[in-house]
C-alpha positions as CSV (number, residue, x, y, z in Angstrom):
1,X,102.1,89.5,111.7
2,X,100.7,90.8,115.0
3,X,99.8,94.6,115.4
4,X,101.1,94.5,118.9
5,X,104.8,94.5,119.6
6,X,106.5,92.4,122.3
7,X,108.6,94.0,125.1
8,X,111.7,92.9,123.4
9,X,110.8,94.4,120.1
10,X,109.9,97.6,121.9
11,X,113.1,97.7,123.8
12,X,115.1,97.0,120.6
13,X,113.3,99.8,118.6
14,X,113.9,102.1,121.5
15,X,117.7,101.3,121.6
16,X,117.9,101.7,117.7
17,X,116.1,105.1,117.9
18,X,118.7,106.1,120.7
19,X,121.6,105.2,118.5
20,X,120.3,107.0,115.5
21,X,119.9,110.1,117.6
22,X,123.4,109.7,119.0
23,X,124.7,109.5,115.3
24,X,122.7,112.5,114.5
25,X,124.1,114.5,117.6
26,X,127.6,113.6,116.5
27,X,127.0,114.7,113.0
28,X,125.6,118.0,114.1
29,X,128.7,118.3,116.5
30,X,131.0,117.9,113.5
31,X,128.9,120.4,111.5
32,X,129.3,123.0,114.4
33,X,133.0,122.4,114.8
34,X,133.7,122.9,111.1
35,X,131.5,125.9,111.0
36,X,133.5,127.5,113.8
37,X,136.6,126.6,112.0
38,X,135.3,128.3,109.0
39,X,134.3,131.4,111.0
40,X,137.8,131.7,112.4
41,X,139.5,131.2,109.1
42,X,137.2,131.8,106.0
43,X,138.9,129.6,103.4
44,X,137.2,127.9,100.4
45,X,138.3,124.5,101.8
46,X,136.8,125.0,105.3
47,X,133.7,126.2,103.5
48,X,133.4,123.0,101.5
49,X,134.1,121.0,104.7
50,X,131.4,122.8,106.7
51,X,128.8,122.4,103.8
52,X,129.8,118.8,103.4
53,X,129.1,118.1,107.1
54,X,125.9,120.0,107.0
55,X,124.5,117.7,104.2
56,X,125.8,114.5,105.8
57,X,123.8,115.8,109.1
58,X,120.7,116.3,106.9
59,X,121.2,112.8,105.5
60,X,121.5,111.3,108.9
61,X,118.3,113.2,110.0
62,X,116.5,112.0,107.1
63,X,117.7,108.4,107.8
64,X,116.3,108.7,111.2
65,X,112.9,109.8,110.0
66,X,112.8,107.2,107.3
67,X,113.8,104.5,109.8
68,X,110.9,105.4,111.9
69,X,108.3,105.4,109.2
70,X,109.7,102.5,107.1
71,X,107.6,99.9,108.9
72,X,104.4,101.6,107.9
73,X,105.2,102.6,104.4
74,X,104.5,100.6,101.2
75,X,107.5,99.5,99.0
76,X,107.3,102.1,96.3
77,X,107.1,104.9,98.9
78,X,109.9,103.4,100.9
79,X,112.1,103.4,97.7
80,X,111.4,107.2,97.3
81,X,112.1,107.8,100.9
82,X,115.5,105.9,100.6
83,X,116.4,107.8,97.5
84,X,115.6,111.2,99.1
85,X,117.7,110.0,102.1
86,X,120.8,109.1,100.0
87,X,121.1,112.4,98.0
88,X,122.4,114.5,100.9
89,X,125.0,112.0,101.6
90,X,126.2,112.0,98.0
91,X,126.3,115.9,98.0
92,X,127.9,116.0,101.4
93,X,130.7,113.5,100.6
94,X,131.3,115.2,97.3
95,X,131.8,118.5,99.2
96,X,134.2,116.9,101.6
97,X,136.1,115.4,98.7
98,X,136.4,119.0,97.4
99,X,137.5,120.3,100.6
100,X,140.4,117.8,100.6
101,X,141.7,118.3,97.0
102,X,140.7,121.9,96.1
């Protein structure tokens, strides 16, 4: 494989990075909205929702970082990165589940 990327590859990678940053911005927006709701009415449900969205935002951020370094990492390192990336999603969705049924 060539070390140089074609113009189409660079454009595709740039578009992918922009989409990942958009998803991260949307996740942060949900986190901010849920935090504001929790501050207005501090209930346990809203606290779990806020924390859930915060962990999901962390997972999205880690996914963006892992996506950028994935091409340069060896297979065992990539598995470790993907595992670390998945943990915040598990915690975040568990907290959102608690916010709905607690």
